[in-house]
Steps between C-alpha positions, in 0.01 A plus 500: 500500500416172684169322452289188554349301220216244559417266220262214420369297217184318401369290219180374345591188306151476333527852353874456422585812690782594749462778743764716680467756769759722659520807728802727565523673840741768619691461828208657688250251360339741257386344175711630216343272227256214480464286185352190349529335171348207336695284259334291227772261399440136423863408572484645854157367619657158567689660789180616655529760775885458507500692167313782654733503805805533267348753280377719803851498638649605170233772438550635851874512478469674165264765648748557803777556237280744310419681828865556564514259805843384579424235766195286545385225728273262312220326701375183335283208619656237256833364607609410147561868412761510779654156449542517127677831523739408780573161336367264769233372254600397148343680211338209310338678210554796271248711692678478829826541334372815335383629837851458655661662199258802517576545875871492421451773244278704747779470763718725277254790569352421846595318817239263635443228746210277574275438801262203511150581633231248569207528247154565623620573841358852543814680373331821367716547189527126416123487506497808281718362237309171505185692427661696226629181330150336513343826386718513195368162392134579561513826307647330190 
């Protein structure tokens, strides 16, 4: 099965919360799963919304694996997710190094590639995951 995964992250530095949102679509554009999670972790808040971006990508890929998806195109609005994984940006801290290591592990179970989308540009699913990420923080 082939699918699309949209991911986005958010943060609220004052509350010390990270938010993540993701949606999995089948090849016909039907929603297979939508999810959001908030993360309360003092060590991650210093990365602001980048932490949410990373966590959303990881949560989304894990859900795709759980759903039995074998190939997914991941749509992100933050370039770092793409550049850290492909090696064109250096991973300068333990968190981004962990992100790349996680994606390498996931690649044993699922094939994936990335597409950069412009945030807040009217892309239906990018807007949806942005809202899910923000909502996860507000509900905490």
